[in-house]
C-alpha positions in Angstrom: -1.2 113.9 50.2 -2.4 111.6 47.4 -5.8 109.9 47.3 -6.1 106.1 47.9 -6.4 103.9 44.7 -9.7 104.0 42.9 -11.1 103.0 39.5 -12.2 105.9 37.3 -15.0 106.0 34.7 -16.3 108.9 32.6 -19.8 108.2 31.2 -21.3 110.4 28.5 -24.9 109.9 29.4 -26.9 110.1 32.6 -28.2 106.5 32.1 -24.7 105.2 31.8 -23.6 107.0 35.0 -26.6 105.6 36.9 -25.7 102.1 35.7 -22.2 102.5 37.0 -23.5 103.7 40.4 -26.0 100.8 40.6 -23.3 98.3 39.7 -20.8 99.4 42.4 -23.3 100.5 45.1 -21.9 102.4 48.0 -18.3 101.9 46.8 -18.9 104.4 44.0 -19.1 108.2 44.2 -20.1 110.7 41.5 -17.4 113.3 40.7 -18.5 116.8 39.4 -16.0 119.6 39.9 -14.0 117.8 42.6 -13.5 120.9 44.7 -14.8 119.1 47.8 -14.5 115.4 47.0 -10.8 115.5 45.9 -9.6 117.1 49.2 -11.6 114.6 51.1 -9.9 111.8 49.1 -6.5 113.3 49.9 -7.2 113.4 53.6 -8.8 109.9 53.6 -12.2 111.3 54.7 -13.7 109.5 51.8 -12.5 106.2 50.3 -14.6 105.2 47.3 -13.2 102.5 45.1 -14.9 103.9 42.0 -15.3 107.5 40.9 -18.0 108.2 38.3 -17.0 111.4 36.5 -20.2 113.1 35.4 -18.5 116.1 33.8 -19.0 114.8 30.2 -22.8 114.4 30.5 -24.3 117.1 28.3 -27.7 117.2 29.9 -26.1 118.1 33.3 -24.5 121.1 31.8 -27.7 122.8 30.7 -28.6 126.2 32.1 -31.9 127.8 30.9 -34.9 129.6 32.1 -38.4 128.1 32.0 -41.8 128.9 33.4 -40.7 127.5 36.8 -37.5 129.5 37.1 -33.9 128.8 36.3 -33.0 125.2 35.6 -29.3 124.7 36.4 -27.7 121.4 35.7 -25.6 119.7 38.3 -22.3 120.3 36.5 -22.8 123.9 35.6 -19.9 125.8 37.2 -20.4 128.5 39.7 -18.3 130.9 37.6 -20.6 130.4 34.6 -23.6 131.3 36.8 -21.7 134.3 38.1 -20.9 135.5 34.5 -24.1 134.8 32.7 -27.5 136.5 33.2 -29.8 135.0 35.8 -32.5 137.6 35.4 -35.2 137.2 38.0 -32.9 135.3 40.4 -30.7 138.1 41.8 -30.0 136.3 45.1 -28.2 133.6 43.2 -26.0 136.2 41.4 -25.3 138.0 44.7 -24.1 134.9 46.4 -21.6 133.7 43.8 -18.7 136.1 44.6 -18.7 134.8 48.2 -17.9 131.3 47.1 -14.2 130.6 47.6 -12.0 132.3 45.0 -12.4 132.7 41.3 -10.3 129.6 40.6 -12.5 127.6 42.8 -15.7 128.8 41.1 -14.2 128.0 37.7 -14.2 124.3 38.7 -16.8 124.1 41.4 -20.3 123.2 40.3 -23.7 124.2 41.5 -24.9 120.7 42.0 -21.7 119.6 43.7 -21.9 122.3 46.3 -25.6 121.7 47.0 -25.2 117.9 47.2 -22.1 118.2 49.4 -24.3 120.1 51.9 -21.5 121.9 53.7 -23.1 123.9 56.5 -21.0 126.9 55.7 -21.7 126.8 51.9 -23.6 129.6 50.2 -25.6 127.8 47.6 -27.6 125.6 50.1 -28.6 128.8 51.8 -29.7 130.3 48.5 -31.7 127.2 47.6 -33.5 127.2 51.0 -34.3 130.9 50.8 -35.7 130.7 47.3 -37.5 127.3 48.0 -35.6 125.7 45.2 -36.4 122.2 44.0 -33.7 119.6 43.6 -34.3 116.9 41.0 -32.8 113.5 41.7 -32.3 111.0 38.9 -32.2 107.3 39.4 -32.7 104.1 37.4 -36.4 104.3 38.3 -36.8 107.8 37.0 -36.7 111.3 38.5 -38.1 112.7 41.7 -38.3 116.3 43.0 -37.0 117.2 46.5 -37.9 120.6 48.1 -34.9 122.4 49.5 -36.5 122.3 53.0 -36.3 118.4 52.8 -33.0 118.0 51.0 -30.4 118.8 53.6 -30.2 116.1 56.2 -27.3 117.2 58.4 -23.7 118.3 58.0 -22.4 116.9 54.7 -25.6 114.8 54.3 -28.4 115.0 51.9 -31.6 113.0 51.1 -30.4 111.4 47.9 -30.9 107.7 47.9 -28.1 105.2 47.0 -27.7 105.2 43.2 -29.2 108.6 42.7 -27.5 111.6 41.2 -28.6 115.3 41.6 -29.6 116.0 38.0 -30.4 119.7 38.2 -31.8 122.4 40.5 -34.7 124.7 39.8 -34.3 128.1 41.4 -37.7 130.0 41.2 -37.6 133.5 39.8 -39.0 136.3 41.9 -41.0 139.4 40.8 -39.2 142.6 39.9 -40.5 144.1 43.1 -38.6 141.6 45.2 -35.4 142.9 46.8 -32.6 140.6 47.7 -29.5 140.7 49.8 -26.7 138.3 50.7 -24.3 138.9 53.6 -21.6 136.8 55.2 -18.7 137.2 57.5 -15.4 135.3 57.0 -12.0 135.8 58.4 -10.5 136.5 55.0 -12.0 136.8 51.5 -12.5 133.3 50.2 -12.5 131.6 53.6 -15.4 129.6 54.8 -18.2 131.7 56.3 -18.3 132.1 60.1 -21.9 133.2 59.7 -24.1 134.4 56.8 -27.6 135.6 55.9 -29.6 135.4 52.7 -32.8 137.5 52.3 -35.6 138.1 49.8 -38.3 140.7 50.7 -41.4 141.8 49.0 -43.0 145.2 49.6 -46.3 147.0 49.0 -46.6 150.7 49.9 -43.4 150.4 51.9 -44.7 147.5 54.1 -43.3 144.0 54.0 -45.7 141.6 52.3 -43.4 138.5 52.3 -39.9 137.8 53.6 -37.7 134.8 53.2 -34.7 134.9 55.5 -32.0 132.2 56.0 -29.0 131.9 58.2 -26.1 129.6 57.4 -22.7 128.5 58.9 -24.3 128.5 62.3 -25.4 124.9 62.6 -25.7 121.5 60.8 -27.8 123.0 58.0 -29.0 126.3 56.7 -32.0 127.4 58.7 -35.0 129.6 57.8 -35.4 132.4 60.3 -39.2 132.1 60.6 -39.3 134.2 63.8 -37.4 137.0 62.1 -39.7 136.7 59.1 -42.8 137.0 61.3 -41.2 140.0 63.1 -41.1 142.1 59.9 -44.4 140.9 58.3 -46.7 143.8 57.5 -44.3 146.4 58.8 -42.1 149.1 57.4 -38.5 148.3 57.9 -38.0 151.1 60.5 -35.6 150.9 63.4 -38.1 149.0 65.6 -38.7 146.4 63.0 -34.9 145.9 62.4 -34.3 145.4 66.1 -37.2 143.0 66.5 -36.1 140.9 63.6 -32.4 140.8 64.6 -33.4 139.8 68.2 -35.7 137.1 66.8 -33.0 135.7 64.6 -30.5 135.5 67.4 -33.0 133.8 69.6 -34.1 131.1 67.2 -30.8 129.7 65.9 -28.7 127.2 67.8 -25.1 127.9 66.7 -22.3 125.5 67.2 -19.1 126.2 69.1 -15.7 125.9 67.3 -12.4 127.6 67.0 -13.9 130.3 64.7 -16.5 131.5 67.2 -18.7 130.7 70.2 -22.5 130.3 69.9 -23.0 133.8 71.4 -20.5 135.3 68.9 -22.4 133.7 66.0 -25.8 134.9 67.4 -24.4 138.5 67.4 -23.1 138.0 63.9 -26.4 136.7 62.5 -28.2 139.6 64.2 -25.8 142.2 62.7 -25.8 140.6 59.2 -29.6 140.3 59.1 -30.0 144.0 60.2 -27.6 145.1 57.4 -29.4 142.9 54.8 -32.8 144.3 55.7 -31.4 147.9 55.6 -30.1 147.1 52.2 -33.4 146.0 50.8 -35.5 148.6 52.6 -37.3 151.0 50.1 
């Protein structure tokens, strides 16, 4: 299928892109890597009359580390993150190979995936687990949005009309933090049926802090606060693994589709979380 007709512009500065968006209002959509938007155009799931290609804006291609963590511009490709060092942010590196296929990651962008807010996408789960900060740019300036407030439902985010996701800051974690990323898909490169992201800190073998997230089980990635509480202050022995897996299965509300029933997804999340915690256990 071919997309419906649209006007195309390719600004070379963020201000120029914001002006285009302001001029055309809700008839305009920003275009980054196009790995989600273009298929939606082809299937008439989106019908913007103007596409604002932000791929030539240099500031959105920046990727560097500062005192807050890794600042990754919206149009940095997933393949670039996969290939370059992201020292102190191992969870981001671990998640990258699960995103589609290498050809997809070569075009798909970090900001595009997060702004698209696909419930089965890996990067929103990583952002939520690490308490990342999304920075939205508009004509009135920039504002920071915590990951916990950014995802507003399936394929929905909290960006306001005329705003662009400028960059994402992924906090770095101490060297003592252990990370794991697990997902189940029918085939390699398919969308996840269920997945889990985990970062865990230890002291003398006991858990001092845990950040656990499930994704592809509902409208947004969800922090597994019950499972986090189940392992807090404990060694990751068999009893702790059982308690955390049971807590995770109980606190999610999975949807029902052709890929799996709610009960099936609960069992998947429990099994994936158990494996993730086994992997990080000292």
